[in-house]
C-alpha positions in Angstrom: -11.3 -20.0 12.6 -13.1 -23.4 13.5 -10.3 -26.5 14.9 -9.5 -28.2 11.6 -10.2 -25.8 9.4 -7.4 -24.7 6.8 -6.5 -20.5 6.4 -7.6 -19.5 3.7 -5.2 -16.2 2.7 -6.9 -15.1 -0.1 -10.4 -15.2 1.6 -8.8 -12.8 4.6 -7.5 -10.8 2.2 -10.9 -10.4 0.2 -12.6 -9.9 3.1 -10.1 -7.1 5.3 -10.1 -5.3 1.7 -13.6 -5.0 1.4 -14.2 -3.7 4.9 -11.1 -1.0 4.2 -12.9 0.0 1.0 -16.4 0.1 3.1 -14.6 2.8 5.3 -13.6 5.2 2.2 -17.1 5.1 1.0 -19.1 5.4 3.9 -16.4 8.2 4.0 -17.1 10.2 0.5 -20.8 9.6 1.4 -21.3 11.6 4.4 -18.5 13.7 3.5 -20.1 17.4 3.1 -20.0 18.7 -0.2 -19.0 22.2 0.9 -15.7 20.8 2.3 -14.9 18.7 -1.1 -12.9 21.4 -2.6 -12.6 23.9 0.6 -8.8 25.5 0.6 -7.1 23.6 3.8 -6.5 26.3 6.5 -2.9 26.2 6.2 -2.2 24.6 2.7 -2.0 21.3 1.0 -4.4 19.1 -0.5 -8.2 19.8 -1.0 -9.9 17.2 0.1 -11.2 15.9 -3.5 -7.4 15.7 -3.7 -6.6 13.6 -0.9 -9.2 11.2 -2.4 -7.8 11.2 -6.1 -4.4 10.7 -4.6 -5.5 7.6 -2.4 -7.1 6.2 -6.0 -3.9 7.4 -8.0 -1.4 6.2 -5.6 -2.8 2.1 -5.8 -2.1 2.8 -9.3 1.0 3.6 -8.9 1.3 0.5 -6.9 -0.3 -1.4 -9.4 2.4 -0.6 -12.0 5.1 -1.3 -9.7 3.6 -4.6 -8.9 1.9 -6.1 -11.9 3.4 -4.0 -15.2 1.3 -4.3 -18.2 -2.1 -5.2 -15.8 -5.1 -3.0 -17.4 -5.3 -0.1 -14.4 -8.6 1.6 -14.1 -8.0 5.2 -15.0 -6.6 8.2 -13.2 -8.6 10.9 -11.7 -7.8 14.6 -11.4 -7.2 16.2 -8.1 -8.5 19.5 -9.6 -11.5 18.2 -11.4 -12.7 14.8 -9.5 -16.3 15.2 -8.0 -17.3 12.8 -5.1 -19.5 10.7 -7.3 -16.3 10.4 -9.4 -14.1 9.5 -6.6 -16.5 6.8 -5.2 -16.5 5.1 -8.6 -12.6 5.3 -9.4 -12.0 3.8 -5.7 -14.1 1.4 -6.0 -12.4 0.3 -9.4 -9.3 0.8 -8.0 -10.3 -1.3 -5.5 -11.3 -4.2 -7.0 -8.4 -3.6 -9.1 -5.9 -4.2 -6.1 -7.6 -7.0 -4.7 -7.3 -9.0 -7.5 -3.7 -8.1 -7.7 -3.4 -8.7 -3.8 -5.2 -12.0 -4.2 -3.0 -13.2 -7.3 0.0 -12.7 -5.7 2.0 -15.9 -5.3 4.1 -15.7 -2.3 2.0 -15.0 0.7 4.6 -12.9 2.5 4.4 -10.2 0.2 0.4 -10.8 -0.2 0.5 -9.3 3.3 2.5 -6.7 3.1 1.5 -5.3 -0.2 -2.0 -5.3 1.9 -0.3 -4.0 4.8 1.3 -1.0 2.9 -2.1 0.1 1.3 -4.2 -0.4 4.2 -1.6 2.0 6.1 -2.0 4.5 3.2 -6.0 4.3 3.2 -5.8 5.0 6.9 -3.6 7.5 6.9 -5.7 9.4 4.3 -9.2 8.7 5.8 -7.8 10.7 9.1 -6.0 13.2 7.3 -9.6 13.8 5.7 -11.5 13.8 9.0 -9.1 16.0 10.6 -9.3 18.5 7.8 -13.3 18.5 7.6 -13.1 19.1 11.0 -11.0 22.1 10.7 -13.1 23.6 7.7 -15.9 23.5 10.2 -17.8 20.6 8.6 -18.3 18.1 11.0 -19.5 14.3 9.8 -22.1 12.5 12.0 -21.3 10.1 14.3 -21.9 7.4 11.9 -18.5 8.2 10.2 -16.4 8.8 12.7 -17.2 5.4 15.0 -18.8 3.9 11.9 -14.8 3.1 10.9 -14.0 1.7 13.8 -17.0 -0.7 13.8 -15.1 -3.3 11.8 -18.0 -6.0 12.7 -20.4 -4.0 11.4 -19.0 -3.2 8.3 -17.9 -6.8 8.0 -21.4 -8.0 8.8 -23.2 -5.2 6.2 -20.6 -6.6 3.4 -22.6 -10.2 4.2 -18.8 -11.5 5.2 -19.4 -15.8 6.0 -18.2 -15.9 9.0 -18.3 -13.8 11.9 -15.8 -10.5 12.7 -12.6 -12.5 14.5 -11.9 -10.1 17.2 -14.2 -10.4 20.8 
């Protein structure tokens, strides 16, 4: 942000949320199909179920924060495919972005964004750990790619430069 330029909260929310979703899509794209429904070694959700949960949890929060607003369809943790999960997450990401951008109180928008970012990040870590435990290593471009916000930022055509050194 240069001197004299006003901070645009809606633009910042859009950009940060878009990068967050790019991380989800990167992880989905490179997930080994054999790991998708593999049973976790110590019980719990499969990778497919975790991705389905991420999408469905967004829908739950949309219900709480914007009653009556149209939402994308739920996914089934038992039957969702990688392709369906990718489409569903993209749809719920767009719907959540619209909800966040339309939130009147800036403090509420930021709090909601932080909640959703933390939730997605928690489950990305869980998915990556589970894939490794199952013997399916993700390529370095995923393991390190989700930490290269600058590259993701640029890959999405964000107008301003990545704000971190």
